[in-house]
C-alpha positions in Angstrom: 15.9 65.8 18.5 12.8 67.5 19.0 9.3 66.1 19.3 8.5 67.4 15.7 11.8 65.8 14.4 11.0 62.6 16.1 7.6 62.4 14.9 8.9 63.0 11.3 11.5 60.5 11.5 8.9 58.1 12.9 6.6 58.6 9.9 9.3 58.6 7.4 11.6 56.0 8.5 12.1 53.0 6.1 13.0 50.5 8.7 10.2 51.3 10.9 7.8 51.0 8.1 9.4 47.4 7.1 8.9 46.5 10.9 5.3 47.5 10.8 4.5 45.7 7.7 6.1 42.5 9.0 4.0 42.7 12.2 1.1 43.2 10.0 1.8 40.1 7.9 2.3 38.2 11.1 -1.3 39.2 12.4 -2.9 38.2 9.2 -1.7 34.8 9.8 -4.4 34.2 12.2 -7.2 34.8 9.6 -4.9 32.5 7.4 -5.0 29.7 10.1 -8.7 30.1 10.5 -9.2 29.5 6.7 -7.3 26.2 7.2 -9.4 25.3 9.9 -12.2 25.8 7.6 -10.9 23.9 5.0 -10.6 21.0 7.7 -14.1 21.4 8.9 -15.5 21.1 5.4 -13.3 18.0 4.5 -14.5 16.3 8.0 -18.0 17.1 6.8 -17.6 15.5 3.5 -15.9 12.6 5.2 -19.1 12.2 7.4 -21.3 12.1 4.6 -19.1 9.2 2.8 -19.4 7.3 6.0 -23.1 7.9 6.0 -23.4 6.7 2.4 -20.9 3.8 3.1 -23.0 2.7 5.8 -25.9 2.3 3.7 -24.3 1.0 0.6 -21.0 -0.4 1.6 -17.8 0.5 3.1 -14.6 -0.1 1.2 -14.3 -3.8 0.6 -11.4 -6.4 1.3 -11.9 -10.0 0.0 -9.8 -12.5 1.8 -10.0 -16.4 1.0 -10.9 -19.0 1.2 -9.1 -20.7 3.9 -10.0 -24.2 5.1 -10.0 -24.3 8.9 -9.8 -27.6 10.8 -10.4 -27.8 14.6 -8.2 -30.3 16.5 -7.5 -31.1 20.2 -4.1 -31.5 22.3 -4.2 -33.8 25.1 -2.0 -33.1 28.2 -1.6 -34.1 31.8 -2.6 -31.3 34.4 -0.4 -30.8 37.7 -3.1 -33.2 39.3 -2.2 -36.2 36.6 -5.7 -35.7 35.2 -5.8 -35.8 31.3 -6.8 -32.5 29.8 -7.5 -31.3 26.2 -7.5 -28.0 24.6 -9.0 -27.1 21.3 -7.1 -25.4 18.3 -7.4 -24.3 15.0 -5.5 -25.5 11.9 -5.6 -23.1 9.0 -4.7 -24.2 5.2 -4.5 -21.8 2.4 -5.1 -22.7 -1.3 -2.5 -24.0 -3.7 -3.9 -21.6 -6.6 -6.2 -18.6 -6.2 -7.8 -17.1 -9.3 -9.9 -13.8 -8.8 -11.5 -12.0 -11.7 -13.4 -8.7 -10.8 -15.6 -6.1 -12.6 -16.2 -3.1 -10.9 -19.2 -0.7 -11.9 -18.8 2.7 -10.2 -21.5 5.5 -9.6 -21.4 8.7 -7.8 -24.0 9.3 -5.1 -24.8 12.7 -4.0 -26.0 14.1 -0.7 -26.4 18.2 -0.7 -23.2 19.6 -2.4 -21.2 16.6 -1.6 -20.6 13.7 -4.1 -19.3 10.3 -3.0 -18.1 7.3 -5.2 -19.7 4.0 -4.6 -19.5 0.5 -6.8 -21.2 -2.6 -7.3 -18.7 -5.3 -8.2 -19.2 -8.8 -9.6 -16.2 -11.2 -8.1 -15.4 -14.6 -9.4 -13.1 -16.7 -7.2 -11.7 -20.0 -7.9 -8.8 -22.4 -7.4 -7.6 -25.6 -5.7 -6.5 -26.8 -2.2 -4.1 -29.8 -1.6 -5.1 -32.3 0.7 -4.7 -30.9 4.3 -1.6 -32.3 5.9 -1.1 -32.4 9.6 2.1 -34.5 9.7 4.5 -31.5 10.1 2.9 -30.9 13.5 2.8 -34.5 14.6 -0.8 -34.4 15.2 -2.6 -37.8 15.6 -5.4 -38.4 13.2 -7.7 -39.1 16.2 -7.2 -35.6 17.5 -8.3 -33.9 14.4 -12.1 -33.0 14.3 -12.5 -33.7 10.4 -16.2 -33.4 10.7 -16.1 -29.9 11.8 -13.8 -28.7 9.2 -15.1 -25.5 7.3 -14.1 -23.2 4.3 -14.4 -19.5 5.2 -13.9 -16.1 3.2 -13.2 -12.9 4.7 -15.6 -10.0 3.6 -14.8 -6.7 5.5 -18.4 -5.2 5.2 -21.1 -7.9 5.2 -23.7 -5.4 4.2 -22.3 -5.2 0.9 -23.3 -8.8 -0.5 -25.9 -8.7 -2.7 -26.4 -12.4 -3.9 -27.4 -15.5 -2.2 -23.8 -16.9 -2.9 -23.1 -20.6 -3.1 -19.8 -22.2 -3.0 -18.8 -24.9 -5.5 -16.6 -27.6 -3.9 -15.7 -30.0 -6.3 -18.5 -29.4 -8.5 -21.2 -29.6 -5.8 -22.6 -26.6 -4.6 -23.1 -25.7 -0.7 -25.0 -22.9 0.9 -22.9 -20.4 2.9 -23.5 -18.8 6.0 -22.5 -15.7 7.9 -19.5 -15.9 10.4 -16.0 -17.1 10.6 -13.4 -18.2 12.9 -12.3 -14.4 13.8 -8.7 -15.7 14.0 -7.6 -14.4 10.6 -10.3 -11.7 9.9 -13.3 -10.4 11.8 -16.1 -11.0 9.5 -17.0 -13.2 6.6 -18.9 -16.2 5.2 -18.1 -19.9 5.7 -19.5 -23.4 4.7 -18.9 -26.8 6.1 -16.5 -29.0 4.6 -17.9 -32.3 4.1 -15.0 -34.1 2.6 -11.1 -33.4 3.2 -9.6 -36.8 1.7 -8.6 -35.3 -1.6 -7.6 -32.1 -3.2 -10.4 -29.5 -3.4 -11.4 -27.5 -6.4 -13.7 -24.5 -5.3 -15.3 -21.6 -7.0 -17.6 -18.6 -5.5 -19.5 -15.9 -7.5 -20.1 -12.8 -5.4 -21.9 -9.6 -6.1 -20.5 -7.1 -3.7 -21.1 -3.5 -3.0 -18.7 -1.2 -1.5 -17.1 2.5 -1.7 -13.9 4.1 -2.7 -11.8 1.0 -2.9 -11.5 -2.7 -3.3 -8.8 -4.8 -2.1 -7.8 -8.6 -2.2 -5.3 -10.7 0.0 -3.0 -12.9 -2.0 -3.3 -16.3 0.1 -2.8 -18.5 -2.5 0.6 -20.2 -3.2 0.2 -18.5 -6.5 -2.6 -16.0 -6.8 -3.7 -14.2 -10.0 -5.9 -11.3 -9.8 -7.8 -9.4 -12.6 -9.6 -6.1 -12.0 -11.5 -4.3 -14.7 -13.9 -1.1 -14.4 -15.2 1.8 -16.6 -13.8 4.2 -14.2 -10.7 6.2 -15.6 -9.1 7.6 -12.6 -7.9 4.6 -10.5 -5.2 4.5 -7.9 -3.4 1.3 -7.3 -2.3 0.9 -3.9 -1.6 -1.7 -1.3 1.6 -4.3 -0.7 1.7 -5.1 -4.6 1.3 -2.8 -7.8 -0.2 -4.6 -10.8 2.1 -6.4 -13.2 0.0 -4.9 -16.0 -2.3 -2.0 -16.2 -4.2 -0.1 -19.0 -5.8 3.4 -18.1 -7.6 5.2 -20.7 -10.9 7.4 -21.1 -13.1 4.1 -21.2 -11.7 2.8 -17.8 -8.9 0.7 -16.6 -8.0 -3.0 -16.5 -5.2 -4.5 -14.1 -3.9 -7.6 -13.5 -1.6 -9.1 -10.6 0.4 -12.3 -10.3 1.8 -12.9 -6.8 3.8 -15.9 -5.4 3.6 -17.0 -1.5 7.4 -16.3 -1.6 6.2 -12.3 -1.8 4.5 -12.7 1.7 5.5 -13.1 5.1 3.2 -15.9 6.2 3.3 -19.7 5.1 0.7 -21.8 3.5 -0.6 -23.3 6.8 -0.5 -22.7 10.4 -2.2 -22.9 13.6 -4.5 -20.8 15.6 -3.7 -16.8 15.1 0.0 -17.0 14.7 0.2 -14.8 11.3 -2.0 -12.0 10.1 -2.7 -11.9 6.5 -3.7 -8.2 6.2 -0.2 -6.7 5.5 -0.2 -8.1 2.1 -3.6 -6.6 0.9 -3.6 -4.6 -2.5 -6.2 -3.4 -4.8 -7.4 -0.3 -6.4 -8.9 2.9 -5.1 -11.4 4.7 -7.3 -10.4 8.4 -7.0 -12.8 11.4 -7.9 -11.2 13.5 -10.5 -10.6 16.5 -8.4 -10.0 16.4 -4.4 -10.5 20.4 -3.9 -10.0 20.3 -0.3 -6.5 19.1 -0.5 -5.7 21.7 -3.1 -7.5 24.3 -1.0 -5.4 23.5 2.1 -2.2 23.2 -0.1 -3.0 27.0 -1.4 -4.0 28.3 2.1 -0.3 27.3 3.4 1.2 29.7 0.8 -0.9 32.5 2.6 2.1 33.8 4.3 4.1 34.0 1.1 1.3 35.9 -0.6 0.6 38.4 1.9 4.5 39.1 2.3 5.2 39.7 -1.2 2.2 41.8 -1.7 3.1 43.9 1.1 6.8 44.0 -0.2 5.4 45.4 -3.5 3.4 47.9 -1.8 6.4 49.1 0.3 8.6 49.4 -2.8 6.0 51.5 -4.3 5.6 53.6 -1.4 9.3 54.2 -1.0 10.4 54.5 -4.6 7.3 56.8 -5.8 7.3 58.8 -2.4 3.6 57.7 -2.1 1.9 57.3 1.5 0.2 54.2 2.3 -1.3 53.8 6.0 -1.1 50.5 7.8 -4.9 50.1 7.9 -4.7 50.0 3.9 -2.0 47.4 4.1 -4.3 45.6 6.6 -7.4 45.7 4.1 -5.3 44.5 1.2 -4.2 41.7 3.4 -7.5 40.7 4.5 -8.4 40.6 0.7 -5.8 38.3 0.4 -7.2 36.1 3.1 -10.8 36.3 1.6 -9.3 34.6 -1.7 -9.2 31.4 0.0 -12.5 31.2 1.5 -13.8 32.0 -1.9 -11.6 29.4 -3.5 -13.2 26.8 -0.8 -16.6 27.7 -1.1 -16.7 27.8 -4.9 -14.7 24.6 -5.4 -17.5 22.8 -3.8 -19.9 23.7 -6.5 -17.8 24.5 -9.8 -14.6 22.6 -9.2 -11.2 23.7 -8.3 -10.1 25.3 -11.7 -12.9 27.4 -12.1 -13.2 28.4 -8.5 -9.5 29.3 -8.6 -9.9 31.6 -11.9 -13.0 33.3 -10.4 -11.5 33.8 -7.0 -8.2 35.3 -8.5 -10.2 37.4 -10.8 -12.4 38.8 -8.0 -9.4 39.4 -5.7 -6.9 40.8 -8.3 -10.0 43.4 -9.3 -10.5 44.4 -5.8 -7.2 45.0 -4.8 -6.5 46.9 -8.2 -9.4 48.9 -7.8 -8.5 49.7 -4.1 -5.0 50.6 -5.2 -6.1 53.2 -7.8 -8.3 54.9 -5.1 -5.2 55.2 -3.0 -2.5 56.0 -5.6 -4.4 57.5 -8.4 -1.7 56.4 -11.0 -2.3 53.8 -13.5 1.0 52.8 -13.9 1.4 51.7 -10.3 -1.8 50.0 -10.6 -0.9 48.0 -13.6 2.4 47.0 -11.8 0.4 45.9 -8.4 -1.9 43.9 -10.8 0.9 42.3 -12.9 2.6 41.2 -9.6 -0.8 39.7 -8.4 -1.4 37.8 -11.7 2.2 36.4 -11.5 1.6 35.3 -8.0 -1.6 33.6 -8.7 -0.2 31.9 -11.7 2.8 30.9 -9.9 0.7 29.2 -7.0 -1.5 27.4 -9.6 1.6 25.9 -11.1 2.9 24.8 -7.8 -0.5 23.2 -7.1 -0.4 21.3 -10.3 3.2 20.2 -10.0 3.1 18.5 -6.6 6.0 16.5 -7.1 8.1 19.5 -8.1 6.6 22.0 -5.6 9.5 22.4 -3.4 11.8 22.7 -6.3 9.4 25.4 -7.9 9.2 27.2 -4.3 12.9 27.4 -3.8 13.4 28.8 -7.3 10.7 31.3 -6.9 11.8 32.5 -3.6 15.5 32.9 -4.8 14.2 34.9 -7.8 12.1 37.0 -5.5 15.1 37.6 -3.0 17.4 38.5 -5.9 14.5 41.2 -7.3 14.3 42.6 -3.8 18.1 42.9 -3.3 18.4 44.7 -6.6 15.4 47.1 -6.1 16.4 47.9 -2.5 20.0 48.4 -3.2 20.2 52.3 -3.1 17.5 52.8 -0.5 18.9 54.7 2.2 17.8 53.0 5.5 19.0 55.4 8.0 17.4 58.4 6.4 14.0 59.7 5.4 12.0 59.1 2.0 13.2 62.2 0.5 16.8 60.7 0.7 15.7 57.3 -0.9 16.5 57.1 -4.7 
C-alpha cells in the first residue's frame, strides 16, 4: 500500500472514525466530571449557609422527654474490708405522653440561597406512675429522693424562646438548663419535690429550629400530633404517621406508638439504653432540590455526548459529509456547557425554567453550528430533532426518579436497535464511497 493509499484509508476508514470519536467522548468526561465537582461545591456552599443560619436561628430540633431521674447509692466492701459506695442514676419513663405541635415555617435568604426555618409551639403532657425500685432490690435508704429531678431533652437550646415552666400535679416550677447527659446531651430539668404518688406533668415550649422537627416516643403510650401550613413535608424517622393529610394549605399528621414498638424498657439504671434510635418526625422540604437534580442530570453526560456523536457519525457516513474531530470536540464542549448553564440558572429561576432555557440555548447553538458545517437544512433538522428528544428524555428520567433505571434501560435498548438497523449496510472494511 502506497503512502497516498494509506493516507486515504486513514481518512476514510469508518472503523478508525468510530475509534477516534470514542476517544473524544472519553476525553469529554473530564469536563463532565468537573461540572459534577462544581455542583458539589455549590451544594456545599448552600449547606454552609444553612448551618450559619441555623447557628443563629436554631438547628434541626429533637424533643425528648420528660424522664424522671433519681440518684441512688450502692454500698460494697472493697478489698481492704472498708465500706465503699458508688452513685448511680435510675431513669423512669412516663406512662402516657401526649405531644401536640404547631409548626410555622418561613424562608430566610442569604444572597441567592434560601433556607427553611420554623418557629413551633409544643405542648407536652402526660402521667408518671410512682417510681418503683423494688425490681432492682435497692433499699429505700439508699435512694436519694431529695435529689430527684425531671428532665427534657432539647437538641439545640438556642431555639427555646419562652420562659418555660413545668406543671407537676398542677403546681408550676421553674426549669433550668442542664440534664444528666446519660440519655441526651442538652436539655432542661427541674427538681422533683415529691415522688410519693403518680405525677401529672405539662410543659409548653416555644421552639425555633430549621428543616426538621423530631420527637422521641418514651411513653408507654405516646401520642403525637403535628400541624403546619407548609405543604411539602417528608415524614421520616423510625415511625411513619398513622394518619396524615397533606394539601395546598399545609399538613396534619398523628402518631400513636406503644412501648412494645421500641427496644428500651420503661425504666433502667445509668446509661444502659439509648433512646435516639426511635426518633421520628417531619422534615420541611423546599419545593425543588435543584442541586440534586443538576447532579443527576450531569451523570447522563456520557450518554448525551455518545449519542450526539453517534448521530453526527451516521450523518457523516450515510450522507458522505466530512466532519473534523475538532468539530466533534466543539459540539461535545457545547453539551458540557449545558450543565453549567443548568446549574447557574437554577439557582436563580428554579430547575424547570433553567432546564428549558439551557436546553433551548444548547440546541440552538449546535443546530446553527451544524448548518455552518453541513449547509443542509434536512440534516440540521434531523440533528435538532435528536437533541430535542434527548433533552425531553433526560427531563422525563429526572422527574420519574423511581423509574429512572427502567426508563434508562428501555431507552438504551431502543437506541441500540436503531443503531443496529442504520449500520446494517455499512462496509466497515471499505471507504465511505462503498458505504450505503
